[in-house]
C-alpha positions as CSV (number, residue, x, y, z in Angstrom):
1,M,-23.4,13.2,3.2
2,N,-23.2,9.7,1.8
3,T,-22.7,10.6,-1.9
4,P,-19.3,11.7,-3.5
5,E,-18.6,14.8,-3.5
6,I,-16.0,17.3,-5.4
7,F,-14.8,21.0,-3.5
8,E,-14.0,22.3,-6.6
9,G,-10.4,24.5,-5.9
10,G,-9.0,27.6,-7.8
11,K,-5.7,29.1,-8.8
12,H,-4.5,32.1,-9.2
13,S,-1.3,33.4,-11.4
14,D,0.6,36.3,-11.6
15,T,4.6,37.1,-12.0
16,R,5.5,36.1,-8.7
17,G,4.1,32.5,-9.7
18,S,0.9,30.7,-8.9
19,L,-1.2,29.9,-6.3
20,F,-3.5,27.1,-6.2
21,F,-6.3,27.1,-3.3
22,N,-9.2,25.0,-1.8
23,N,-11.3,27.2,0.3
24,N,-14.2,25.2,-0.1
25,F,-12.5,22.1,1.6
26,D,-13.2,21.7,5.5
27,A,-10.1,19.6,6.8
28,S,-11.4,19.5,9.8
29,K,-12.2,15.8,10.1
30,I,-8.3,14.3,8.7
31,K,-6.1,12.7,10.9
32,R,-3.5,11.0,8.8
33,I,-2.2,11.9,5.2
34,Y,-0.3,10.2,2.5
35,C,0.5,9.9,-1.4
36,I,0.1,7.5,-4.0
37,E,2.1,7.3,-7.2
38,N,1.4,4.1,-9.4
39,T,3.8,2.2,-11.1
40,D,2.1,3.3,-14.7
41,P,-0.7,4.9,-16.3
42,Q,-2.0,1.6,-17.6
43,F,-2.2,0.0,-13.7
44,I,-5.2,0.2,-12.2
45,R,-4.8,0.1,-8.0
46,G,-7.6,-0.9,-6.8
47,W,-10.5,-2.2,-5.5
48,T,-10.4,-0.9,-2.0
49,G,-13.3,0.2,0.2
50,H,-14.2,0.6,3.6
51,R,-17.2,0.6,5.7
52,V,-16.7,3.5,8.1
53,E,-13.5,5.6,7.1
54,E,-13.5,8.3,4.6
55,R,-11.3,9.2,1.9
56,W,-10.4,12.7,0.2
57,F,-8.8,12.8,-2.9
58,S,-6.6,15.3,-4.9
59,A,-4.2,15.1,-7.5
60,L,-0.7,17.0,-6.4
61,Q,0.9,16.1,-10.0
62,G,-0.5,14.9,-13.2
63,S,-3.9,13.7,-13.4
64,F,-6.0,10.9,-11.9
65,T,-9.1,9.3,-13.0
66,I,-10.7,8.1,-9.9
67,R,-13.4,5.1,-9.9
68,L,-16.1,4.7,-7.2
69,I,-18.4,1.9,-6.7
70,K,-20.6,1.8,-3.6
71,I,-20.6,-1.4,-1.9
72,D,-23.9,-3.3,-1.3
73,D,-22.6,-6.3,0.6
74,W,-19.0,-6.3,2.3
75,I,-19.1,-10.6,1.6
76,T,-20.2,-10.7,-2.2
77,P,-20.9,-7.2,-3.3
78,L,-23.2,-6.9,-7.1
79,K,-20.5,-7.6,-10.0
80,R,-22.6,-5.2,-12.0
81,S,-22.7,-2.2,-9.7
82,E,-22.6,1.6,-11.5
83,I,-19.2,2.2,-11.5
84,L,-19.0,6.3,-10.9
85,E,-16.0,7.9,-12.7
86,Y,-14.3,11.3,-11.6
87,H,-11.5,13.2,-13.1
88,L,-8.6,15.1,-10.8
89,S,-6.3,17.0,-12.1
90,A,-2.6,19.6,-10.2
91,E,-4.1,21.5,-12.8
92,K,-6.7,22.4,-10.1
93,F,-6.8,22.1,-6.4
94,D,-10.4,20.3,-6.6
95,V,-10.7,17.6,-3.7
96,L,-12.9,14.4,-3.5
97,H,-14.7,13.5,-0.7
98,I,-15.5,9.6,-0.8
99,P,-17.8,8.7,2.1
100,S,-18.0,5.6,4.1
101,G,-19.4,2.3,2.3
102,Y,-17.2,3.2,-1.2
103,A,-14.6,0.8,-2.8
104,S,-12.4,2.8,-4.8
105,A,-10.0,2.2,-8.2
106,I,-7.1,4.8,-9.0
107,Q,-5.5,5.2,-12.5
108,A,-3.3,7.5,-13.1
109,N,-3.5,9.1,-16.4
110,E,0.2,10.0,-17.0
111,E,3.8,8.9,-15.4
112,G,5.1,10.4,-12.5
113,A,1.3,11.3,-11.3
114,K,0.8,11.7,-7.2
115,L,-2.1,11.6,-5.5
116,L,-2.5,13.2,-1.7
117,V,-4.7,11.4,0.3
118,M,-6.6,11.7,3.2
119,A,-8.7,10.0,5.9
120,N,-10.2,10.5,8.9
121,Y,-9.0,7.7,10.9
122,S,-4.7,7.3,12.1
123,L,-3.3,4.2,10.7
124,G,-4.4,1.1,12.6
125,E,-7.1,2.9,14.8
126,I,-9.6,0.4,12.9
127,D,-9.8,-2.4,10.7
128,D,-12.2,-1.1,8.1
129,D,-9.7,-2.1,4.8
130,Y,-11.6,-4.5,2.1
131,R,-9.9,-5.5,-0.7
132,F,-11.9,-6.7,-4.4
133,P,-10.1,-8.2,-7.7
134,I,-9.1,-5.4,-9.9
135,D,-11.4,-7.8,-12.0
136,Y,-14.4,-8.4,-9.8
137,F,-16.2,-5.9,-11.0
138,E,-17.6,-6.4,-14.4
139,N,-18.5,-2.7,-15.9
140,L,-14.5,-1.7,-15.5
C-alpha cells in the first residue's frame, strides 16, 4: 500500500491496571526503533522524507500531530503539496504507517510527549534522508 494508514489499537482496563494493545499491526518488517521527544509543543520537527524507507509512528506518552506530504520531486518538490494530517495519542495504541515516498513533520501537543518511531532499514544501511526547511511547503 502506498498511502498512509492507521492501525487502530485498543485498551483494556481492570482492577490490575490497563493493557494497551495493537493486534492489527504486523511488526515483521521493523529493523530499527527509537523515540522522539520534541523540545516544546511549538517546535515542529520536519520536513524529513524517505524515498525508500518506510516508517511507523505510535505515541507512547502524550499526543502528536503528524503531517505528511507525498513528495512528487525529491530535488524541488511542489511547494503547494497537499498536507495530510494525523493525530496520535498514548490513550490509544494506534500505529501510523508512512510508506516510502513521504516527508513528515512532527509536532508534540504537550510537553513530555514521546513518539515511538519504527523503520524497515537499519541505521546506515541506505542513504535515504531528504530534508526540507520547515517553511518550504506553503500549506503548513
